ROLO-219777 format. One record per residue (C-alpha): x, y, z. Coordinates in steps of 0.25 Angstrom, whole numbers, plus 5000, padded with zeros to 4 digits. Example, Ala and Ser with C-alpha at 12.3 -4.5 7.8 and 13.67 -1.06 7.14 Angstrom:
2
504949825031/505549965029/
END
This chain:
346
500050005000/501250095003/501950064991/500650094983/500550234990/501950264987/501750224973/500650324972/501250424977/502450414969/501650404957/500950534961/502350604963/502850554950/501450604943/501650744951/503150754945/502750734931/501650834932/502650924938/503750894927/502650944917/502451074923/503851104927/504051114913/503551254911/504751314916/505151284901/504151394896/504451494907/504451624900/505751664908/506351564898/506451554883/505151504876/505551374872/505051394857/505951524855/507151474864/508451404859/508251284866/507151184869/506551124881/506550984884/505050964884/503850964874/503451104876/502151094870/501550974877/502151024890/501551164891/500151124885/500150994895/500451094906/499351184902/498351074903/498851024916/498651164923/497251174916/496851054923/497551074936/497151224938/495851194941/496251124954/497151244957/496251354959/496151344975/497751344975/497951464967/497051544976/497751494989/498951534981/498551674978/497951694993/499251664999/499951764988/498951864992/499151845007/500751865005/500351994999/499552045009/500552015020/501752075013/500952205007/501052285020/502452275023/503652335015/504352255004/505952275008/506152284991/504952384989/505052534992/503752584992/504352724985/504652634974/503452534974/502452584962/502252514950/503252594942/504352514948/503952394941/504952374929/504752294917/505552164918/504852074908/504251964918/503551904907/504251944895/505051824892/506151884901/506851794911/506751784926/507251924932/508351904942/508052034952/507151944960/508251844962/509351944964/508652024974/507951904983/509251904991/509252044996/507852015002/507451955015/506951815015/505551855019/505551945008/506051854998/505051745002/503951845000/504451874987/504451734983/503051714989/502551814977/503451754966/502951684953/501451714957/501151764944/500551674933/501651664922/501651604908/502451514901/503051524887/501851484876/502751364870/501451314862/500151344859/499051284868/498051184862/496851284866/497651414863/496551474854/495451454864/495851454879/497151554879/497251714881/498451794878/498851924885/499752034880/500852054890/501752184892/503152194894/503152224909/503352154924/502452054929/501852074943/500852034953/500052134957/499352124973/498352224978/498352214993/497752315003/498352444999/499452404991/499752334977/500852254976/501652214964/502552084963/503452034953/503351894947/504551844955/503851914968/504552034970/503552154975/503652254964/502852364969/501852424980/500852514976/499352554977/498352524967/496752514964/496852364965/495852294975/496552234987/496852074985/497052094970/498252024962/498652054948/499551994938/500152114932/501252174923/502052304925/502452384913/503352494912/503352574924/502152504929/501152604928/500352494922/500052354927/499552254917/498752154923/498852004917/498051934927/497351944940/497551844953/496651904963/495752024963/495152084976/495351954983/494651874972/495651764968/495751744952/496951654949/495951534950/495151604938/495451574924/496351664915/495151714907/494351754919/495451824927/495651914914/494251954914/494151974929/495352074929/495052144917/493652184924/494052214938/495152304933/494152374924/493052374934/493852454944/494652534935/495952474939/496352464924/496452614923/497252654934/497852624948/498352744956/499652704965/500052774977/500952864968/499752904960/500252844948/499352774939/499452624937/498652554928/498152404927/497852354914/497452214912/498152134900/497152084890/497051934887/496451894874/495951754869/497051704861/496951674846/498051704836/497251824829/497051894843/498451874847/498851944834/497852054835/498252084849/499752074845/499652164832/498652264838/499452274852/498252244860/498952254874/498652374885/500152404887/501052504879/502252424880/502752304874/502052174873/502952064880/502151954876/500851864876/500251784888/499451674885/498351624896/497551494896/496151564898/495951464910/497251474918/497151504932/498251604937/499351524943/500751574948/501851544939/502151494925/501051424918/500751374905/499451424905/500051564902/500851574890/501951684886/502451734872/503351844868/502851924857/503851864847/503351734850/502051764845/502251734830/502951594832/502051554842/500751604838/500751664825/500551794830/501351914823/501952024833/502452164831/503952174825/504352234839/504052104846/504852024836/506152104836/506752044849/506451904847/507951874845/508551944857/507351884866/507651744860/509151764863/508851804877/507951684880/508951584875/510151654882/509351644896/509051504892/510451464889/510851514903/509751444909/510351314903/509151284894/509751304881/
END
């Protein structure tokens, strides 16, 4: 009897290990590594089958993860609530407005910035642990390596500006901004309701926050709702409260919240958006995010969100792009392949 139990446990462990090995291959498609189809090296896996299989598994399993997602979000907000009243040893309130947010290309195919690793040694252990708690809380995409089988029926796309990805948390009288790696970037006043968390991009000097997604609104958790509903929800809430027009910071500078539009994918729609430049930001288009309409909001990288740079659209999707988005292809590929060589993947 004991042997049968041990055998069953071993079989279960092996099953878990095999499932984990499938999911772990997602690191191959990280946007902080070269795109497998545009790099000068080949991954030792079947790219299409692996990414498509992981999409199916995630869509099947996420129905059982709703409670877990809500619990994680509540813990995150409680941590913000405890820490927002105190002074951050690395934040000077005289410099804590959004103008301090500089573009560092968190989603633009650049590689992991070193500032957080270099600075961690100069902070206290408690502060480092707190920062680690806030790291990797944003939902990040993978390179879109191949077209999903349901691409034309179940996927949305979003034009993405050059800028810095950040988690915005409205708590009591303050609104806090955190980088993808957990660093607190800014502390400012806004018109956002308490217990609100937004996934945003800050561009230029930071006078405009472009909203990608919503995690919580006035205490209502939304991570367990599908992408299409979250997009509809946040657009309506910002419009109803006029927050899409402007926010007034404590320095009387106007801050704008603008929801980035999501479009139902079709080749013709994407071509129209690119050709007509149908995006709300004045700066350069950094790339396109592709969302499965049913995906929940989960921290970390997921194959249910795809990412392509503009110059990749022609080869991957047959979409023509303006000349200014194709001229830098060679330089970008050289940077990618040099980084890959240093990481030992060439």
